[in-house]
Steps between C-alpha positions, in 0.01 A plus 500: 500500500544236229274541201285196421369620167472382235515127581435247226363160588584188300263201509669183631195270509126522439196277534565451872209446739544782749878486551664614825803420716781531238840351598806564279711191428868482399416386146285809443170318532235619740324269746153634579157389613188496293234545764198422284675199350615370838859447385861591563627573151819600321513768230802483273653796323369374163145527630429135582314409818527161665341365813741414782237374748124479523413647839126555484331762718645841442884513489589862564841625620819301435863521607817293468613354829847418634469144374422606144135399520216742429273585792144597410224680683180324396181699570274200445316641201291792372174523311585652161319762287538620144449875509540698178750239376703502821539201729414616853522308829203521735374328815607163642462226243218244543769231490732693738771256612641688800794734543847351521872538448644258248853393403562404136806318369575641155675188370222257584189713548448342844274705723507491880260691724693665786236698688121524498452671841669697777418421862180337393390792281466384136691695234226657287662666198882504509615752244861612482837380636862616550800316654741660742876438540433266795318263263147559627220677317243767559161455335166677493150357526254715312199311624189450281182682418169314550205686354461784757780387733880536484766329709759706681851415392840459668876496451675171582854366528594136443791268443528294182551172683150505645624547854364847581221736402420821686231765467685832527257777416119478537254631393574649160265600218578273209881492537653415164856578388786438740868591479809574704718814522863455386618481866209265589401726789158567348236278346276684256136401458259644244126495585290451189167657571621790716785597268732524804868414527643383832855447621521298821829506690667163543664417836651171377414249227132424531436747781330838466630767733226621735135406488392291204144417614292806585155644458675820381728529196870563550553867427879457510473241217287712269676610180224641279135475407355559158292807439368373168319182396769235479550158652844372586612152399841334513826693538875490451768711669770666294868557575423847643254352748188637329192281486366433148142385534273375221197724487148399405251741337775766486669258264873470548778494752516753785847564646494618863786614717525351850383827656206520260600848381618413148253323272539431130248321280595298188187420295412175328206407276333241729270610781604189695876544507588265781869414537854625431836329545856583385765301320774528237873534543464853644157434668357774277253282317150520648249223441139595553181293493202653321254259639156581358638479148720196576838650413853505639702802381856623552658846503833667548476670843697813603563366851645159571283264705614357826618144445288264701647251740552166317427660165658282234780674310 
C-alpha cells in the first residue's frame, strides 16, 4: 500500500466564497466555481482570482467539454449560514432559480443553459459532472432540502449539444460526486448523507447495465458504506482506478479501492473538504477545495490522477 503521510498542502488561493468544481488548465490556472458568489472563477498560481462568468444560483460541479467550453452543474442556490466562522450551505435559497446545466465560453464569458428538466421532471440541484470518451457527460442531481423535507436525487447522462438527457439511476440519497473508471465500464457515484460509494456498470455510453430505476438499491453496484460520521462530496479517480472522495466532517480525502476493501484517509484542516482534481506534468499534483474556509490548496500526491477526457494539457 502506498503511504500517504505526511502530505503538505500549499495554499493556491483564499478568500473564495465556497469554492468547488476545480478544473486544471494548461497554463496552470484553476477554473472553479464559487457557489456562494454565483460565479465561475479562475484562480492563478500567483493567488489572483478573477470572475470568468456570473452565473447566479448555485454553480456547483464543473468540467471541460470536448469543445473547450466549461460545463457547469447549477443547483439553483442555497441558503447560507455562518457557523463558528465557517460558511455552510443549508436549505433551498429563498431566491432559488432552478436547477440547470450551463455551458460557459471561457474567452467571452457567454453562458448558455442546456438543460433544466428531463422528461418533464425539473432538475432540482445538479451537483457534479464528468465527461466520457464518447463526448457525453454523466451528472448527479443532489436535490434540495426544504425545512423537514428532502428531494430524492438521481444520476443522469446528457450530450453537450442539448440533444439528449436521460435519467439513468433513480432514486438515490443525495448523490454528489461522479467519476468514471479508467476503462469507462463503471460510473462511480458518492452519496453525501449516507456516506456510501456506488459503482454502476455501464453497458454503453449513457446506458447503465441492468435495472437503473428500482425501489430496491443495486447490491451489485455497492462498493462501501461508512461506519463513522462522514459525508461524501465530489470525487476524482486516480491512475490505479481508486476513487478519491472529498470527505466532510471527517475532514480530508478518502481513497477507496473499487472493491471497497482498501481505504486510506488523508486529513485536511477544513471540515467541509469538498473537491479534488489532478494536474501537473505527471498528474501527481492534487488540487483540493477547502470550502468552508474559502481556500484552494495543492499538494504533491503519491499516486497519479487519471487524466480526464478533454482535460487541457
